[in-house]
C-alpha positions in Angstrom: 35.9 -20.9 -46.0 34.3 -19.7 -42.7 31.2 -21.3 -41.7 28.2 -19.7 -43.0 26.7 -17.5 -39.9 23.3 -18.6 -38.3 20.2 -16.9 -39.8 19.3 -13.9 -37.3 16.1 -14.7 -35.7 13.8 -11.7 -35.5 12.5 -11.0 -32.1 9.1 -8.8 -32.4 7.5 -6.9 -29.5 6.2 -9.1 -26.6 2.5 -10.3 -26.9 -0.2 -9.2 -24.7 -1.6 -11.3 -21.9 -4.6 -12.9 -22.5 -7.7 -12.0 -20.6 -7.8 -15.0 -18.6 -3.7 -15.1 -18.0 -3.6 -11.5 -17.0 -6.4 -12.0 -14.5 -4.9 -15.3 -13.2 -1.5 -13.2 -12.8 -3.4 -10.3 -11.0 -4.7 -13.0 -8.5 -1.6 -14.7 -8.0 0.3 -11.8 -7.1 -2.5 -10.5 -4.6 -1.9 -13.9 -3.1 1.9 -13.4 -2.1 1.2 -9.8 -0.8 -2.0 -7.5 -0.2 -4.3 -10.1 -0.9 -3.0 -12.2 1.8 -2.9 -9.3 4.2 -6.7 -9.1 3.6 -7.5 -12.5 4.5 -5.3 -12.3 7.6 -7.4 -8.7 8.4 -10.5 -10.4 8.2 -9.8 -13.1 10.5 -8.1 -10.4 12.6 -11.1 -8.8 12.6 -13.6 -11.7 13.3 -11.2 -12.4 16.5 -11.8 -9.1 17.6 -15.4 -9.0 17.3 -15.8 -12.3 19.1 -13.3 -11.1 21.9 -16.2 -9.9 24.0 -14.8 -6.5 24.5 -15.9 -3.4 22.6 -13.8 -2.5 19.3 -12.9 0.9 20.6 -11.2 -0.6 24.0 -9.1 -2.8 22.0 -5.9 -1.6 20.5 -4.1 -2.4 17.2 -0.8 -1.9 17.4 1.4 -1.2 14.3 5.1 -0.5 14.1 6.2 -3.0 17.0 9.5 -3.5 18.5 10.6 -7.2 18.3 13.9 -7.2 20.6 13.4 -4.0 22.6 16.2 -5.1 25.1 18.5 -5.4 22.0 18.1 -2.4 19.7 20.2 -3.4 17.2 18.9 -6.7 16.7 15.4 -4.8 16.6 16.7 -2.6 14.2 18.0 -5.3 11.7 14.2 -7.2 11.9 12.6 -3.7 11.4 14.9 -3.4 8.0 14.6 -6.9 7.1 10.6 -6.6 7.3 10.4 -3.8 5.2 12.6 -4.9 2.4 10.8 -8.6 2.4 7.7 -6.5 1.9 8.6 -4.7 -0.9 9.8 -7.7 -2.9 6.1 -8.4 -4.5 6.9 -4.8 -5.8 9.7 -5.8 -8.1 7.4 -9.1 -8.9 5.0 -7.2 -10.3 7.5 -4.7 -12.4 9.0 -7.8 -13.5 5.9 -9.4 -14.9 4.8 -6.0 -16.3 8.2 -6.0 -18.2 7.7 -8.9 -20.1 4.7 -7.3 -22.7 5.7 -3.9 -21.3 9.5 -2.7 -22.2 9.3 0.4 -19.9 7.3 -0.5 -16.4 8.3 2.5 -14.8 7.5 4.7 -17.4 4.0 2.9 -17.8 3.1 3.4 -14.5 4.0 6.6 -13.8 6.6 6.2 -11.6 9.5 7.9 -13.3 11.4 11.5 -13.4 9.5 12.9 -16.0 7.8 15.5 -13.9 8.9 15.5 -10.2 7.5 19.0 -9.2 4.3 18.0 -10.6 4.3 14.5 -8.9 4.9 16.7 -5.8 2.5 19.6 -5.6 -0.4 16.6 -7.1 1.1 14.3 -4.1 1.1 16.8 -1.1 -2.6 18.0 -2.6 -3.6 14.6 -1.9 -2.2 14.2 1.3 -4.5 17.0 2.4 -7.4 16.2 0.9 -7.2 12.4 2.1 -5.2 13.0 5.5 -7.8 15.4 7.3 -10.9 13.8 6.8 -9.6 10.5 7.4 -8.2 11.7 10.7 -11.9 12.9 11.4 -13.2 9.7 10.3 -11.0 7.8 12.8 -12.2 9.5 15.5 -15.8 9.3 15.0 -15.8 5.3 14.0 -14.0 4.7 17.5 -16.7 6.9 19.0 -19.2 4.8 17.5 -17.3 1.4 18.6 -16.6 0.7 14.6 -13.0 1.1 15.1 -10.1 -0.1 17.4 -7.8 2.2 19.0 -4.9 2.4 16.5 -1.4 2.4 18.1 0.3 3.6 15.3 4.0 3.1 16.5 5.9 1.1 19.1 9.5 1.4 18.5 10.6 2.6 21.9 13.1 5.7 21.8 16.0 4.7 20.3 17.9 7.1 17.7 16.6 5.3 14.8 13.1 5.2 15.6 12.0 8.1 13.3 14.1 7.1 10.4 12.7 3.2 10.5 9.0 5.1 10.5 9.6 7.2 7.7 11.0 4.2 5.9 7.8 2.0 7.2 5.7 4.6 5.4 7.6 4.7 2.4 7.4 1.0 2.1 3.4 1.0 2.7 3.3 3.7 0.0 4.9 2.0 -2.5 3.8 -1.9 -2.1 0.0 -0.4 -2.0 0.0 2.1 -4.7 2.3 0.1 -7.1 0.4 -2.8 -6.8 -3.3 -1.5 -6.1 -3.0 1.2 -9.1 0.0 0.7 -11.3 -0.2 -3.2 -11.7 -3.9 -3.9 -11.0 -5.2 -1.2 -13.1 -3.1 -2.5 -16.2 -4.0 -6.1 -15.7 -7.4 -5.7 -15.2 -7.6 -3.6 -18.0 -6.0 -6.2 -20.3 -8.6 -8.7 -18.8 -11.5 -6.9 -20.4 -12.4 -5.2 -17.2 -14.2 -1.6 -17.3 -12.5 1.4 -15.6 -15.0 2.1 -13.3 -15.2 -1.9 -12.3 -11.2 -1.6 -12.1 -11.8 1.4 -9.6 -14.5 -0.3 -7.2 -12.6 -3.9 -6.9 -9.4 -2.2 -6.4 -10.7 0.1 -3.5 -12.6 -2.8 -2.0 -9.5 -4.7 -1.8 -7.7 -1.7 -0.5 -10.3 -1.3 2.6 -10.1 -5.3 2.9 -6.7 -5.4 4.1 -7.4 -2.5 6.4 -10.1 -4.7 8.3 -7.8 -5.3 11.1 -8.2 -1.7 12.2 -12.0 -2.2 12.5 -15.0 -1.2 10.1 -13.8 2.5 10.2 -10.6 1.7 8.7 -12.2 -0.4 5.6 -14.6 2.4 4.8 -11.6 4.9 5.2 -9.8 3.3 2.7 -12.2 2.1 0.4 -12.7 5.9 0.0 -9.3 6.5 -0.5 -9.2 3.6 -3.1 -12.0 5.4 -4.9 -10.5 8.7 -4.8 -6.9 7.5 -5.7 -8.3 5.0 -8.7 -10.2 7.8 -10.2 -7.2 10.3 -10.1 -5.0 7.5 -11.6 -7.6 7.1 -14.6 -6.9 10.6 -15.2 -3.3 11.5 -15.0 -1.8 7.8 -15.3 1.1 8.5 -12.7 1.5 6.5 -9.3 4.4 8.7 -8.2 1.6 11.6 -6.8 -0.2 8.6 -5.1 3.0 7.2 -3.4 4.0 10.4 -2.1 0.5 11.3 -0.8 0.5 8.0 0.7 3.9 8.2 2.3 3.1 11.8 3.7 -0.2 10.5 5.4 1.7 7.6 6.7 4.7 9.6 7.9 2.2 11.8 9.9 0.4 9.1 11.3 3.6 7.1 12.6 6.2 9.7 13.3 3.3 12.4 15.0 1.9 9.4 17.0 5.8 8.4 18.6 6.0 12.1 19.4 2.8 12.6 20.8 1.2 9.8 22.4 2.2 10.5 25.8 1.2 14.1 25.1 -2.0 13.8 23.6 -4.5 11.9 25.7 -6.9 11.0 22.4 -4.1 9.1 20.9 -3.8 6.4 23.5 
């Protein structure tokens, strides 16, 4: 006679995280991503404040060349850096998937409404980007911000594509973790919507402190706006589009115009 088949174990939906576990997990995710960046940014700002020079005369360089004399190796460095920076995003989505079967749908990063996402993203980019430029110039004039050199990759053929990818990396990393992941976990930890939006915005500002106090204030304001909008629409896709457009304009615009526009330098 054939052996009796083993009883089938019925597996129910995964249990939601306990509040303390949700909070601990979110701290660990931040510790390997944007939270670590916040700590380094604070140290960078202290170093700049104690350098004996005014902030506005100091330059904060972004998207720098690593080996300018070997463009092929420089390109490899840039692409590897972009790829490794996105690992925490995969980690956050993996952790969400343990309790939520469809994490991309949960945080609004699916393809249900591409045209609406695009329209909302472009609208947010305009609302944030134009005042943000004014705030940067005002903060620099008041000696509250460094001069930000947004791109220094030289004039090789891959400069613009890499800057576009770098902008996309920033957008995906920040919005998936700061909005999609943390808003989910902090809600599970029992936080109020107001507390979630405010703390997320403060964290966002803190990892931009390397630019100066103007970068902090501007990104806190951006975080408050994006957090409030995310609570309303529950989709990260428009936020990623907005952030991507803003950074493309900043990175590519700087690379193309720095030698022609005096106040950029």
